[in-house]
C-alpha positions as a printed NumPy array, in Angstrom:
array([[  22.968,   69.738, -128.001],
       [  20.169,   67.238, -127.822],
       [  22.464,   64.3  , -127.983],
       [  24.578,   65.741, -125.314],
       [  21.588,   66.383, -123.223],
       [  20.337,   62.943, -123.739],
       [  23.636,   61.517, -122.809],
       [  23.77 ,   63.607, -119.753],
       [  20.292,   62.586, -118.819],
       [  21.135,   58.964, -119.19 ],
       [  24.165,   59.366, -117.045],
       [  22.187,   61.147, -114.482],
       [  19.537,   58.486, -114.483],
       [  22.012,   55.704, -114.092],
       [  23.763,   57.511, -111.33 ],
       [  20.517,   58.208, -109.509],
       [  19.359,   54.609, -109.762],
       [  22.669,   53.221, -108.53 ],
       [  22.786,   55.434, -105.527],
       [  19.185,   54.564, -104.607],
       [  19.838,   50.847, -104.836],
       [  22.882,   50.963, -102.617],
       [  21.103,   52.975,  -99.95 ],
       [  18.026,   50.761, -100.058],
       [  20.102,   47.611,  -99.931],
       [  22.047,   48.963,  -96.967],
       [  18.842,   49.788,  -95.149],
       [  17.404,   46.365,  -95.865],
       [  20.435,   44.678,  -94.4  ],
       [  20.263,   46.796,  -91.254],
       [  16.54 ,   46.141,  -90.959],
       [  17.104,   42.41 ,  -91.387],
       [  19.72 ,   42.359,  -88.615],
       [  17.429,   44.353,  -86.369],
       [  14.586,   41.938,  -86.977],
       [  16.806,   38.952,  -86.151],
       [  17.887,   40.563,  -82.861],
       [  14.299,   41.28 ,  -81.88 ],
       [  13.304,   37.697,  -82.687],
       [  15.974,   36.425,  -80.336],
       [  14.76 ,   38.735,  -77.562],
       [  11.214,   37.514,  -78.07 ],
       [  12.349,   33.881,  -77.906],
       [  14.324,   34.469,  -74.697],
       [  11.441,   36.396,  -73.165],
       [   9.01 ,   33.61 ,  -74.077],
       [  11.384,   30.999,  -72.628],
       [  11.768,   32.786,  -69.274],
       [   8.074,   33.595,  -69.153],
       [   7.293,   29.913,  -69.686],
       [   9.641,   28.918,  -66.866],
       [   8.074,   31.446,  -64.493],
       [   4.611,   30.262,  -65.457],
       [   5.523,   26.605,  -64.905],
       [   7.035,   27.311,  -61.48 ],
       [   4.051,   29.466,  -60.508],
       [   1.617,   26.726,  -61.437],
       [   3.694,   24.146,  -59.529],
       [   3.903,   26.309,  -56.379],
       [   0.172,   27.008,  -56.504],
       [  -0.562,   23.305,  -56.915],
       [   1.651,   22.361,  -53.956],
       [   0.185,   25.041,  -51.715],
       [  -3.354,   23.914,  -52.515],
       [  -2.572,   20.206,  -52.291],
       [  -0.562,   20.436,  -49.049],
       [  -2.713,   22.898,  -47.183],
       [  -1.411,   23.471,  -43.714],
       [   1.952,   21.857,  -44.552],
       [   3.836,   24.555,  -42.677],
       [   1.116,   25.245,  -40.166],
       [   2.546,   23.481,  -37.117],
       [  -0.609,   24.138,  -35.163],
       [  -2.711,   22.094,  -37.56 ],
       [  -0.098,   19.593,  -38.634],
       [  -0.987,   15.99 ,  -37.829],
       [   1.587,   13.211,  -37.624],
       [   1.686,   11.165,  -40.775],
       [   1.596,    7.774,  -39.093],
       [  -1.053,    5.345,  -37.986],
       [  -1.579,    5.544,  -34.228],
       [  -1.203,    2.298,  -32.297],
       [  -2.862,    3.525,  -29.084],
       [  -5.467,    6.126,  -28.176],
       [  -4.666,    9.277,  -26.264],
       [  -5.552,    9.284,  -22.568],
       [  -6.957,   12.564,  -21.24 ],
       [  -8.222,   13.851,  -17.903],
       [ -11.806,   14.994,  -17.168],
       [ -11.007,   18.45 ,  -18.639],
       [  -9.442,   17.161,  -21.864],
       [  -5.81 ,   17.638,  -20.796],
       [  -3.52 ,   15.061,  -22.438],
       [  -1.933,   12.591,  -20.028],
       [  -0.64 ,    9.942,  -22.428],
       [   0.039,   10.009,  -26.193],
       [   1.949,    8.068,  -28.854],
       [   4.681,    9.93 ,  -30.745],
       [   7.269,    9.062,  -33.379],
       [  10.766,    8.511,  -32.023],
       [  13.855,    6.388,  -32.757],
       [  16.162,    3.595,  -31.703],
       [  19.875,    4.042,  -32.497],
       [  21.363,    0.982,  -34.216],
       [  24.67 ,    0.185,  -35.892],
       [  25.847,   -1.846,  -38.875],
       [  29.406,   -3.022,  -37.973],
       [  30.28 ,   -3.729,  -41.605],
       [  30.184,    0.001,  -42.394],
       [  32.607,    1.016,  -39.646],
       [  36.022,    1.991,  -41.034],
       [  37.856,    2.641,  -37.773],
       [  36.495,    0.642,  -34.828],
       [  38.753,    2.246,  -32.208],
       [  37.78 ,    5.745,  -33.311],
       [  34.097,    4.732,  -33.34 ],
       [  34.273,    3.394,  -29.779],
       [  36.147,    6.483,  -28.606],
       [  33.399,    8.721,  -29.974],
       [  30.755,    6.608,  -28.243],
       [  32.614,    6.756,  -24.934],
       [  32.933,   10.549,  -25.12 ],
       [  29.363,   11.251,  -26.185],
       [  27.565,    8.465,  -24.287],
       [  29.559,    7.535,  -21.173],
       [  26.635,    5.517,  -19.862],
       [  26.721,    2.973,  -22.697],
       [  28.308,   -0.487,  -22.058],
       [  31.343,    0.03 ,  -24.32 ],
       [  32.894,   -3.427,  -23.727],
       [  29.641,   -5.148,  -24.6  ],
       [  29.303,   -3.002,  -27.732],
       [  32.876,   -3.842,  -28.757],
       [  32.112,   -7.562,  -28.528],
       [  29.004,   -7.129,  -30.676],
       [  30.968,   -5.143,  -33.252],
       [  33.374,   -8.08 ,  -33.633],
       [  30.422,  -10.315,  -34.49 ],
       [  29.703,   -8.094,  -37.53 ],
       [  25.97 ,   -8.297,  -36.957],
       [  23.508,   -5.415,  -36.97 ],
       [  22.375,   -4.463,  -33.432],
       [  20.847,   -1.608,  -31.44 ],
       [  23.127,    0.776,  -29.594],
       [  20.41 ,    2.509,  -27.566],
       [  16.633,    2.201,  -27.416],
       [  14.188,    5.088,  -27.252],
       [  16.656,    7.896,  -27.782],
       [  15.75 ,   11.54 ,  -27.155],
       [  16.101,   14.243,  -29.791],
       [  19.242,   15.458,  -28.05 ],
       [  20.73 ,   11.953,  -28.169],
       [  19.777,   11.624,  -31.819],
       [  21.629,   14.865,  -32.585],
       [  24.705,   13.548,  -30.757],
       [  24.684,   10.304,  -32.738],
       [  24.251,   12.265,  -35.958],
       [  27.137,   14.604,  -35.097],
       [  29.494,   11.622,  -34.8  ],
       [  29.47 ,   11.469,  -38.6  ],
       [  29.357,    7.677,  -38.771],
       [  27.451,    6.138,  -41.654],
       [  27.219,    2.901,  -39.714],
       [  24.762,    4.437,  -37.244],
       [  21.133,    3.942,  -38.253],
       [  17.947,    5.426,  -36.791],
       [  14.991,    3.073,  -36.534],
       [  11.671,    4.94 ,  -36.29 ],
       [   8.975,    3.58 ,  -33.974],
       [   6.024,    4.77 ,  -31.893],
       [   6.725,    5.564,  -28.244],
       [   4.227,    6.232,  -25.468],
       [   4.915,    9.555,  -23.794],
       [   3.477,   10.657,  -20.45 ],
       [   3.164,   14.419,  -20.261],
       [   3.187,   14.632,  -16.445],
       [   5.976,   12.069,  -15.771],
       [   5.544,   11.208,  -12.052],
       [   2.124,   12.741,  -11.414],
       [  -0.016,    9.811,  -12.614],
       [   2.455,    6.948,  -12.24 ],
       [   0.157,    4.848,  -10.003],
       [  -2.876,    5.42 ,  -12.228],
       [  -1.745,    5.368,  -15.864],
       [   0.917,    2.682,  -15.618],
       [   3.19 ,    1.916,  -18.577],
       [   3.49 ,    0.137,  -21.922],
       [   6.392,   -1.997,  -23.148],
       [   8.509,   -1.346,  -26.255],
       [   5.901,   -3.076,  -28.405],
       [   3.094,   -0.803,  -27.154],
       [   1.406,   -3.414,  -24.965],
       [   0.126,   -2.224,  -21.588],
       [   2.048,   -3.698,  -18.659],
       [   0.51 ,   -1.857,  -15.679],
       [  -2.173,    0.588,  -14.577],
       [  -4.865,    1.877,  -16.931],
       [  -2.596,    1.026,  -19.88 ],
       [  -2.809,   -2.665,  -19.006],
       [  -6.383,   -2.859,  -17.699],
       [  -7.763,   -1.244,  -20.885],
       [  -5.085,   -2.46 ,  -23.297],
       [  -7.625,   -3.81 ,  -25.798],
       [  -9.802,   -0.687,  -25.717],
       [  -6.789,    1.61 ,  -26.098],
       [  -5.702,   -0.254,  -29.246],
       [  -9.187,   -0.404,  -30.811],
       [  -8.715,    0.848,  -34.402],
       [ -12.332,    1.983,  -34.674],
       [ -11.873,    4.301,  -31.685],
       [  -8.223,    5.238,  -32.295],
       [  -9.005,    8.932,  -32.816],
       [ -11.296,    9.172,  -29.792],
       [  -9.392,   10.023,  -26.579],
       [  -9.853,    7.773,  -23.553],
       [ -11.242,   10.011,  -20.794],
       [ -10.512,    9.625,  -17.08 ],
       [ -12.286,   11.091,  -14.054],
       [  -9.011,   12.577,  -12.772],
       [  -8.521,   16.358,  -12.627],
       [  -4.879,   17.181,  -13.46 ],
       [  -4.899,   20.504,  -11.614],
       [  -6.269,   19.021,   -8.388],
       [  -3.944,   16.015,   -8.728],
       [  -1.003,   18.405,   -8.923],
       [  -2.095,   20.389,   -5.836],
       [  -2.673,   17.296,   -3.681],
       [   0.567,   15.674,   -4.859],
       [   2.526,   18.843,   -4.045],
       [   0.988,   19.305,   -0.584],
       [   1.425,   15.645,    0.313],
       [   5.076,   15.735,   -0.756],
       [   5.613,   18.79 ,    1.425],
       [   3.88 ,   17.018,    4.339],
       [   6.187,   13.999,    4.016],
       [   9.138,   16.365,    4.298],
       [   7.573,   18.417,    7.111],
       [   6.803,   15.373,    9.256],
       [   9.739,   13.252,    8.078],
       [   7.342,   10.511,    6.932],
       [   8.359,    7.542,    4.778],
       [   5.372,    7.789,    2.461],
       [   1.808,    8.903,    2.069],
       [  -1.379,    8.698,    0.075],
       [  -4.495,   10.702,   -0.737],
       [  -7.792,    9.998,   -2.472],
       [ -10.471,   12.504,   -3.492],
       [ -13.806,   11.09 ,   -4.642],
       [ -17.25 ,   12.362,   -5.58 ],
       [ -19.567,   10.734,   -3.013],
       [ -22.557,   10.674,   -5.39 ],
       [ -21.003,    9.389,   -8.617],
       [ -17.917,    7.489,   -7.451],
       [ -15.678,    9.568,   -9.743],
       [ -12.103,    9.524,   -8.471],
       [ -10.906,   13.097,   -8.953],
       [  -7.438,   12.532,   -7.52 ],
       [  -5.405,    9.493,   -6.466],
       [  -1.916,   10.107,   -5.091],
       [   0.534,    7.562,   -3.694],
       [   4.012,    8.603,   -2.589],
       [   6.756,    7.973,   -3.353],
       [   5.982,    7.814,   -7.056],
       [   8.242,    7.384,  -10.102],
       [   8.799,    8.73 ,  -13.621],
       [   6.9  ,    6.406,  -15.942],
       [   8.705,    7.792,  -19.015],
       [  11.871,    5.96 ,  -17.873],
       [  10.236,    2.493,  -18.113],
       [  12.122,    1.317,  -15.049],
       [  11.286,   -2.027,  -13.468],
       [  10.06 ,   -0.956,  -10.018],
       [  10.449,   -3.751,   -7.44 ],
       [  10.803,   -1.825,   -4.181],
       [   7.594,   -2.195,   -2.147],
       [   7.672,    1.428,   -1.072],
       [   6.52 ,    2.31 ,   -4.608],
       [   3.268,    0.313,   -4.466],
       [  -0.047,    2.037,   -4.992],
       [  -0.878,    2.667,   -1.329],
       [  -4.478,    3.604,   -2.08 ],
       [  -5.528,    0.474,   -3.985],
       [  -2.864,   -2.086,   -3.082],
       [  -1.76 ,   -1.059,    0.405],
       [  -3.323,   -3.143,    3.216],
       [  -3.702,   -1.404,    6.565],
       [  -5.376,   -1.465,    9.943],
       [  -6.863,    2.008,    9.727],
       [  -7.75 ,    2.531,   13.359],
       [ -10.344,    4.953,   14.7  ],
       [ -11.996,    5.796,   11.4  ],
       [ -13.828,    2.468,   11.924],
       [ -15.613,    3.982,   14.915],
       [ -17.902,    5.768,   12.462],
       [ -19.157,    2.362,   11.235],
       [ -19.768,    1.213,   14.823],
       [ -21.868,    4.299,   15.576],
       [ -23.678,    3.959,   12.225],
       [ -24.742,    0.379,   13.015],
       [ -25.905,    1.319,   16.521],
       [ -28.045,    4.131,   15.051],
       [ -29.269,    2.083,   12.085],
       [ -30.564,   -0.743,   14.299],
       [ -32.286,    1.762,   16.592],
       [ -30.239,    0.581,   19.555],
       [ -29.377,    4.151,   20.51 ],
       [ -29.864,    7.734,   19.357],
       [ -27.141,   10.299,   18.913],
       [ -27.837,   11.836,   22.301],
       [ -28.195,    8.554,   24.215],
       [ -25.929,    8.667,   27.279],
       [ -23.687,    5.664,   27.873],
       [ -23.13 ,    5.732,   31.626],
       [ -20.237,    4.592,   33.756],
       [ -17.779,    4.01 ,   30.958],
       [ -14.738,    2.285,   32.507],
       [ -11.196,    3.444,   31.926],
       [ -10.305,    0.091,   30.442],
       [ -11.922,   -3.145,   29.293],
       [ -10.142,   -6.477,   29.503],
       [ -10.748,   -8.892,   26.653],
       [  -8.893,  -12.2  ,   26.821],
       [  -5.283,  -11.249,   27.491],
       [  -5.718,   -7.747,   26.05 ],
       [  -6.621,   -4.484,   27.733],
       [  -8.479,   -1.847,   25.751],
       [  -7.961,    1.722,   26.962],
       [  -8.263,    5.3  ,   25.708],
       [  -5.303,    7.5  ,   24.813],
       [  -6.55 ,   10.205,   27.141],
       [  -9.074,   10.385,   29.953],
       [ -12.738,   11.052,   29.133],
       [ -15.8  ,   11.708,   31.336],
       [ -17.482,    8.587,   32.726],
       [ -20.76 ,    9.428,   30.986],
       [ -20.652,   10.093,   27.256],
       [ -23.366,   10.424,   24.627],
       [ -23.127,    8.287,   21.492],
       [ -22.221,   11.451,   19.639],
       [ -19.439,   12.266,   22.12 ],
       [ -17.96 ,    8.771,   21.813],
       [ -17.258,    9.494,   18.141],
       [ -16.337,   13.164,   18.591],
       [ -13.844,   12.399,   21.393],
       [ -12.77 ,    9.133,   19.684],
       [ -13.229,    6.86 ,   22.727],
       [ -11.992,    3.287,   22.236],
       [ -13.788,    1.974,   25.316],
       [ -17.026,    3.727,   24.356],
       [ -16.847,    2.167,   20.878],
       [ -16.432,   -1.301,   22.398],
       [ -19.581,   -0.813,   24.49 ],
       [ -21.53 ,    0.254,   21.398],
       [ -20.226,   -2.737,   19.404],
       [ -21.401,   -5.085,   22.116],
       [ -24.858,   -3.569,   21.742],
       [ -24.723,   -4.013,   17.958],
       [ -23.709,   -7.662,   18.238],
       [ -21.436,   -9.898,   16.23 ],
       [ -24.036,  -10.948,   13.648],
       [ -24.968,   -7.377,   12.677],
       [ -21.295,   -6.557,   12.283],
       [ -20.762,   -9.688,   10.198],
       [ -23.644,   -8.76 ,    7.907],
       [ -22.314,   -5.206,    7.511],
       [ -18.788,   -6.331,    6.61 ],
       [ -20.155,   -8.901,    4.172],
       [ -22.524,   -6.427,    2.514],
       [ -19.888,   -3.737,    2.103],
       [ -17.179,   -6.175,    0.907],
       [ -14.794,   -4.357,    3.217],
       [ -12.41 ,   -7.309,    3.462],
       [ -12.721,   -8.404,   -0.197],
       [ -10.526,   -7.332,   -3.093],
       [ -11.272,   -3.691,   -3.987],
       [ -13.121,   -3.081,   -7.256],
       [ -11.367,   -0.524,   -9.447],
       [ -10.096,   -0.356,  -13.057],
       [  -6.573,   -1.363,  -12.047],
       [  -4.879,   -4.718,  -11.567],
       [  -2.727,   -3.295,   -8.77 ],
       [  -5.136,   -4.054,   -5.921],
       [  -4.473,   -5.473,   -2.472],
       [  -6.008,   -8.526,   -0.817],
       [  -7.106,   -7.812,    2.788],
       [  -5.839,  -10.238,    5.368],
       [  -7.973,  -13.307,    6.064],
       [ -10.467,  -12.401,    8.761],
       [ -11.69 ,  -14.808,   11.446],
       [ -14.378,  -14.122,   13.997],
       [ -12.585,  -15.34 ,   17.096],
       [ -12.64 ,  -14.07 ,   20.651],
       [ -12.368,  -10.263,   21.068],
       [ -12.764,   -9.661,   17.292],
       [ -15.995,   -7.721,   17.742],
       [ -14.393,   -5.509,   20.387],
       [ -11.211,   -4.725,   18.434],
       [ -12.854,   -4.01 ,   15.071],
       [ -15.172,   -1.52 ,   16.788],
       [ -12.213,    0.894,   16.873],
       [ -10.424,   -0.343,   13.744],
       [  -7.918,   -2.886,   15.005],
       [  -7.679,   -6.555,   14.041],
       [  -9.194,   -5.896,   10.602],
       [  -7.398,   -4.842,    7.413],
       [  -8.63 ,   -3.176,    4.256],
       [  -7.466,   -0.705,    1.584],
       [  -7.844,    3.091,    1.686],
       [  -9.924,    2.85 ,   -1.491],
       [ -12.545,    0.634,    0.154],
       [ -12.815,    2.637,    3.343],
       [ -13.148,    5.891,    1.348],
       [ -15.95 ,    4.387,   -0.737],
       [ -17.655,    3.3  ,    2.483],
       [ -17.393,    6.811,    3.951],
       [ -18.946,    8.139,    0.747],
       [ -21.914,    5.827,    1.373],
       [ -22.109,    6.913,    5.026],
       [ -22.511,   10.529,    3.866],
       [ -24.571,   10.34 ,    0.638],
       [ -27.715,    8.791,    2.123],
       [ -26.469,    5.226,    2.426],
       [ -25.743,    4.378,   -1.232],
       [ -22.583,    2.296,   -1.723],
       [ -21.158,    3.652,   -4.98 ],
       [ -18.45 ,    1.795,   -6.887],
       [ -15.341,    4.022,   -7.26 ],
       [ -14.141,    4.561,  -10.827],
       [ -11.347,    6.182,  -12.825],
       [ -13.287,    6.149,  -16.115],
       [ -15.462,    9.119,  -17.038],
       [ -17.603,    7.544,  -19.735],
       [ -18.87 ,    4.36 ,  -18.115],
       [ -22.029,    2.529,  -17.217],
       [ -22.897,    3.31 ,  -13.594],
       [ -24.271,    0.359,  -11.645],
       [ -27.255,    0.676,   -9.348],
       [ -25.868,    1.374,   -5.852],
       [ -26.406,   -0.916,   -2.886],
       [ -28.207,    0.566,    0.109],
       [ -26.34 ,   -0.014,    3.376],
       [ -27.862,    2.554,    5.793],
       [ -30.901,    4.815,    5.774],
       [ -30.974,    8.475,    4.767],
       [ -31.844,    9.347,    8.368],
       [ -28.797,    7.533,    9.768],
       [ -26.607,    9.155,    7.114],
       [ -27.826,   12.64 ,    8.062],
       [ -27.129,   11.984,   11.757],
       [ -23.618,   10.774,   10.966],
       [ -22.846,   13.854,    8.872],
       [ -23.895,   16.031,   11.779],
       [ -21.606,   14.138,   14.19 ],
       [ -18.668,   14.128,   11.752],
       [ -19.014,   17.88 ,   11.42 ],
       [ -18.658,   18.204,   15.212],
       [ -15.469,   16.121,   15.121],
       [ -14.008,   19.055,   13.177],
       [ -15.699,   22.163,   14.593],
       [ -16.448,   21.348,   18.242],
       [ -14.155,   22.037,   21.186],
       [ -13.724,   18.337,   22.003],
       [ -13.232,   17.204,   18.402],
       [  -9.994,   15.607,   17.248],
       [  -9.799,   17.307,   13.82 ],
       [  -9.959,   21.058,   14.505],
       [  -7.084,   21.85 ,   12.143],
       [  -9.307,   20.876,    9.176],
       [ -12.001,   23.409,   10.061],
       [ -11.829,   25.779,    7.079],
       [ -14.347,   28.593,    6.641],
       [ -16.911,   27.988,    3.946],
       [ -16.431,   24.256,    3.438],
       [ -18.473,   22.614,    6.246],
       [ -15.751,   19.979,    6.683],
       [ -16.551,   16.882,    8.731],
       [ -14.482,   13.759,    9.229],
       [ -12.744,   11.251,   11.45 ],
       [  -9.15 ,   10.722,   12.502],
       [  -7.365,    7.401,   12.712],
       [  -4.03 ,    6.387,   14.232],
       [  -2.895,    2.784,   13.949],
       [   0.046,    0.471,   13.462],
       [   0.952,   -0.766,   10.014],
       [  -0.253,   -4.313,    9.453],
       [   2.578,   -6.833,    9.834],
       [   4.996,   -4.283,   11.285],
       [   4.361,   -2.953,   14.786],
       [   7.122,   -0.396,   14.364],
       [   5.272,    1.411,   11.559],
       [   2.597,    3.999,   12.287],
       [  -0.265,    4.921,    9.967],
       [  -1.93 ,    8.306,   10.608],
       [  -5.103,    8.955,    8.637],
       [  -7.902,   11.472,    8.311],
       [ -10.968,   10.993,    6.152],
       [ -13.162,   14.014,    5.546],
       [ -16.558,   14.806,    4.055],
       [ -17.423,   18.247,    2.676],
       [ -19.764,   20.059,    2.692],
       [ -21.444,   17.961,    5.411],
       [ -24.879,   19.575,    5.073],
       [ -25.054,   18.487,    1.416],
       [ -22.143,   16.064,    0.937],
       [ -20.308,   16.168,   -2.357],
       [ -16.711,   15.039,   -1.764],
       [ -14.727,   12.749,    0.484],
       [ -10.967,   13.18 ,    0.958],
       [  -8.717,   10.516,    2.471],
       [  -5.222,   11.54 ,    3.638],
       [  -2.609,    9.145,    5.031],
       [   0.965,    9.556,    6.298],
       [   3.27 ,    6.621,    6.94 ],
       [   5.561,    6.877,    9.97 ],
       [   5.249,   10.634,   10.525],
       [   7.292,   12.296,   13.273],
       [   6.521,   15.31 ,   15.444],
       [   7.845,   18.509,   13.881],
       [   9.222,   20.43 ,   16.865],
       [   9.592,   23.618,   14.834],
       [   6.083,   23.746,   13.365],
       [   3.726,   26.298,   14.95 ],
       [   0.002,   25.513,   14.639],
       [  -2.91 ,   27.922,   14.808],
       [  -4.999,   25.683,   17.045],
       [  -8.409,   27.241,   17.692],
       [  -6.905,   30.712,   17.562],
       [  -3.904,   29.853,   19.763],
       [  -0.306,   29.466,   18.559],
       [   1.022,   26.127,   19.772],
       [   3.284,   23.162,   18.995],
       [   2.188,   19.537,   18.529],
       [   1.852,   17.676,   21.856],
       [   1.287,   14.244,   20.256],
       [   2.24 ,   12.329,   17.14 ],
       [  -1.37 ,   11.588,   16.241],
       [  -3.315,   12.16 ,   13.03 ],
       [  -4.976,   15.246,   14.514],
       [  -1.564,   16.959,   14.402],
       [  -0.357,   15.855,   10.964],
       [  -2.863,   14.171,    8.608],
       [  -5.636,   16.576,    9.636],
       [  -3.279,   19.524,    9.207],
       [  -2.416,   18.38 ,    5.68 ],
       [  -6.048,   17.71 ,    4.732],
       [  -7.042,   21.199,    5.885],
       [  -4.398,   22.786,    3.668],
       [  -5.504,   20.684,    0.695],
       [  -9.223,   21.483,    1.118],
       [  -8.442,   25.184,    1.364],
       [  -6.654,   25.046,   -2.007],
       [  -8.887,   22.694,   -3.998],
       [ -12.155,   24.037,   -2.579],
       [ -12.362,   27.031,   -4.945],
       [ -11.638,   24.805,   -7.973],
       [ -14.346,   22.347,   -6.946],
       [ -16.738,   25.219,   -6.252],
       [ -16.223,   26.627,   -9.737],
       [ -17.157,   23.263,  -11.217],
       [ -20.084,   22.734,   -8.853],
       [ -22.769,   25.41 ,   -8.618],
       [ -24.432,   23.778,   -5.595],
       [ -21.166,   23.62 ,   -3.668],
       [ -20.419,   27.228,   -4.639],
       [ -23.76 ,   28.399,   -3.22 ],
       [ -22.988,   26.682,    0.086],
       [ -19.545,   28.253,    0.227],
       [ -20.887,   31.765,   -0.38 ],
       [ -23.663,   31.236,    2.172],
       [ -21.287,   30.294,    4.997],
       [ -18.488,   32.669,    4.038],
       [ -20.496,   35.864,    3.832],
       [ -23.637,   35.324,    5.941]])
């Protein structure tokens, strides 16, 4: 029994041990496989986590290092500027360098010349295809088109020709195209100034130490636009061949607007040779007619030869000088005061005053004011007044603006001096400049008397410039109608105004070349609807100046507290 039991026990023990080993071994194998699978998952997770971490660090680094990379508002061009920006008095950009391209071609990379030329002809019909074909045969690299636009660049790119290359370079862009063509000028393909401000200040505009500091002008872009628009409309209204306008601060000499029409798009870099495109304000030479009568009266007052209310008696209808007869355009009373001679614009009366002034006093005045010298302005495009000789009848004819030539710029500067207390200020286009000490040409007392008379030219019944009488602006001025120098068939109608005349701040010169009577235009002349009876400045240049002053007056008033006070005082009191 015991043996049997023992045997059975041994069997049982062996059996139990065997079964336990198999189960344990099976579990160990499963556990080992499970551990291997988990290890692989951990490795993959660590690998992807590392990749994500690397990319995250890289993105963070780029975003911190290239701050503002995608902020177009703050993005600055990554190139070294060759020229400074040019801005107006309010900081508006007029001229700036930008990156652009030339389109060139490498003939050696063209596979099918005929197909290449066909594509060019279809996409760019303006290109000289025959000339390009000859250059292709020479197998030398050359430019297809200079200064291409973005649209042209896209067209070249769409042709799919590897032979076409784009050469980057800096181009000068003018944001207002035609508006400042006679002021700003142009640069050539190598960024050298060739005309206007660009040429006169070429060195300063390329100064590396000042390259990030804009070059500031005295011009106001908004006022320039208004005057340019109104003058263009006037040329159409009166069928004129051209025109010009100049607005200047009488106390500082700042030129706020300078317009000469026709103008041209300076972005096209065209070689302008037609004389009709000259700067009429600085380069045009004219006999400006009756606006010279103001100088005659000023000299008579300044030398105490007369007072404003002195009566000149028995004024003849005409005066004979040598072979010439000097008459008035319309009949005036025989007795006129000095004031009336200017208000009514009497030629004969002006001659009598000039004879009182004398040749020497007139000579001294013309010499002192440099009226017949080259105008002084920051442009090379300036005119040279005709050589002037004091021969017989010269005193008489210059008294009413004939027989003497000058530029609109010089006569406007002289009117500024007539109104500002007698200080001859040098006109300027540059805002930040050294202002020279002005030359005194007449007394404050004479200047005040002139302003009073010029105001009556506009607001009195007998004045010749009633159409410029705009409420709130105290406009004064003088009309002028004359023949163009060197061409008796050309007419020059001008009006030069001062406002406000009781405390002068601005002078505006307006000129129309060869205007015609507009038979359809209805004027509001002193409260009466009428048509123009004459082709004189009082019916065209004055009309235009009045419209301009009415529009620019509020802008000038906003920028000038003193002028604004005067406007409010007259408008509402």
